[in-house]
C-alpha positions, 0 to 999 in steps of 0.5 A: 499500499504503502509502495503505491502511495508512493510510486509517482515520479514525484515522490519515488525518491521516498522508497529510495533505502537509506541506512537499511529502510525506505527513507520515508520510514525514517522522516516518518519518525519526526512526524509520529512524534509530533502527532503523538505529543499533539493528541497527548496535549489535547487529551491532557488539556480535555482531561484538565478541564473535566478534573479540576474544580476550582483551586488547583491547589485545594483537594485530594481530587485537584491535587491528584489530577494536577500531579497525574495529567502530564506524566499519563499523558507523557506515558500515553505518547510513548505507548502511542508512539510504539504503536505507530513505530511498529507499522514502520518498516525499520531495521533491527537494530534502528528497533532495538535502538528507538525501544530503549528510549522508549522505556527510558521515556517511560521511566522518566515518565514514572519517575516524574508521577512519583516525585509528583505524588510524594509532594502532594502526599507532604502537602496534603500531610502538612494541611492535615496536621494544621487541621488536626491542631498539630502545627509543631508536627509540621516541622518534619514535612520538609526534611520527610519531603527531601527523603523521598524525592531522593529515594524516587529519584534513585530508584528511577535512576536505577530503574532507568540503567536497567531499562539501558541494559546496565547490569546495577547489580554486577556495577554495585558488587564491581565497587568492592574495595571502592564501596568500603571507600564510598561508604567511609567517605560517606560517614560525615554525611549519614551522621548529618542525616541522622542529626537532621532527623533527630533535631527534626523530631526531637524538635528543639527548634523548627523553621522561623524559630529565634535561637542562641547555639554556639556563642551565636543566634539567629533564625532557622531557614531551613533544616535541610539533608545535610545541615541547617542555614541560619539567619543572622541578626547581620542578615548573613547566612550561617550554615552547620552541619546536622551532625555538629548543631545536634551535639550543641545547647540550643536555646529556643528564643522564640519558644519562651511565653514571659521575657525576663525584665530585672532591673536595678535602681538606685536612690540617692542617699538623701531619699529618707525612709518615709519616702522610700517605703512610698517609692517601693510601695508605688513601684509593687503596685504599677507592676502588679496592676499592669496588664502586659506584667505577668504575676508575683513581681518582685520589688526589694530593697536589696543593697547599700552601695557607695553611692546609692539605696539599690532596688532590685525589680524582678517580674516578667513581661507576659509576651514572647515578642521581643518588640513588644517587651521593648515597648512595655520595659521602657513604659516601666522605666519612664514610670519608674522615673515618674514614681521617683519625681512625685515622691521628692526624691531622685536617682543616685549618681554613679559617682560621688559629688566632690563639693569644693567650698570657697577656699579651694579644699575639699568638704571633709564628708565628701573628701572621704566619700571620693577616697572610698570610691 
């Protein structure tokens, strides 16, 4: 039938044999690829229109459709191309080579599909944990996603090698001493991997938490398979291997529910006992009635120093937000200044005051005080 179609002077050249097969058969291969691609694009578009509803990022049905339509279209294209290719009078060598390419394309499509399914499972698991009231457990999702993607990619690569007639078992067995050396070289990588798993499972900190670690501080940006990245206050990135970070003492600043407000104020020695008691009572009342100060604050007269009568304030600001803490602390400090001023006293100077009389001599009491310092 094909011979009759091309049995004309203008088309007879297509019947000439090239590489053991008619020229038209070789030309039909790219035409078949284009045709199959168009058919699969149309089928994929129709499938998305039928299956997707509303926002593509919501719902299991939309997620599955988005994840599967493109890979399945590629698999369908490989199948259709295989059917069309068998109708062409190609050489056995060409059939074998094209067959390997078809298997490789099918393996790529399958790997692509499972990669998308792994991402979908992780995304839906994160949504489920949110709805279940377990947001802390979401910290395991990024690491789980990376592990699943690595496993799927590795399996896909092995299947691809097998489809290309590469003896994977013999290749692995042939590593021998090289495999042992590779295992020893990857020891740190394995340690970092388990360190990352322990960080995620124990959850001393999560992505987004501000932490102090090893004499440094920063906000966790990512917990990876090998290392964890922190963003410092200088906006630089600090990267620490997970194996080392797992051995460090990690102070999670974001986990605090209160922030300590501790201050010592010194009143001058000219303050009378009555004034001092009034200041203590006013400060206690101010802290006990403040809406942002946690109960059971402590205000005590703690020391006679060379220059002041010291009052220690020990309380907690009922917030974990440091900016809110600074706002409350500023308000408390300004109110302390008002209280001291209202009671008719003042704060002590950090250095003794030296009084010089008209003769240019230091007065006796001031001189003794100056010598004591």
